[in-house]
N, C-alpha and C positions, 0 to 999 in steps of 0.2 A: 768525354770524361777526363781523359789524360790531359787535354788542353786546359780544362778547368782547374785541375790540380796544379799544373805548371803555372798558370796565371795566379792562382791562389798563393803559391809559394813565392812568386815574384812580388806580389802585392804585400804579403806578410814580411818579406825580407826588406823591401823598401821602407815600409812603416817602421820596422824594427830599427833600421839604420837611422831614420829621422828622429825616433823617440829614444834612442840609446838603449834599446831592449836587447836582452840576450836570449838565445834559444836555438834549438835545432831545426831541422827541416820539417819535422812533423808539426812543431809549434808554429812555424812560419806558414805552413799550408792551412792549418786550422785558423790562425789569425787572419790570413788573407781571405779565406772563405767567409768567416764571420764578418770581417770588415766590409766585404763586398755587399753582404746582405744589409748591414747597418747603413753603409754609405748610400746604397740605392734607396733605402727607406727614407733616410733623412733628405737626400737630394730630391726625391719624388715629392716629399711633403712640402718643399718650398718651390716646387715647379721647375727643377733643374733635371735635365736628362742627358744621357750620353748618346752622342750621335756616331761615335766611332770607338775603336778599341782603346785609343789613347785616353779619351774621356772616361771610359769605363774603368781603366786602370787608375786614373786620378781620383775618381769617386771612391773606388775600392780602397786606395791608400788613405784617403781622408777618413773613411769609415773605420779602417784598421787602427789609425792613430787615435780615433775616438774610443775604440774598444780598449786600447792600451791605457789611455787616460782614465777611463772609468774603472778599469781593473786596478790601477794604482790607487785610485781614490778609495775603492772598496776594500782592498787588501793591504794597503799601506806600504807599498814599495815605490 
């Protein structure tokens, strides 16, 4: 569980840096965990899967960026 939270924080932080988003560690963890879920769903839908931890992080970052983009679209920032 601790490793999942740390990876979630890493994924959320990377996505936040890529998208120019601000926030604290809790926001990064939540964003990373949500991004991982969204990324795995989208990647699985098109037949892409992660075969190692680097691939899982990349899919999670892509999903987190998508979550940020949708959040900006819905809430106008």
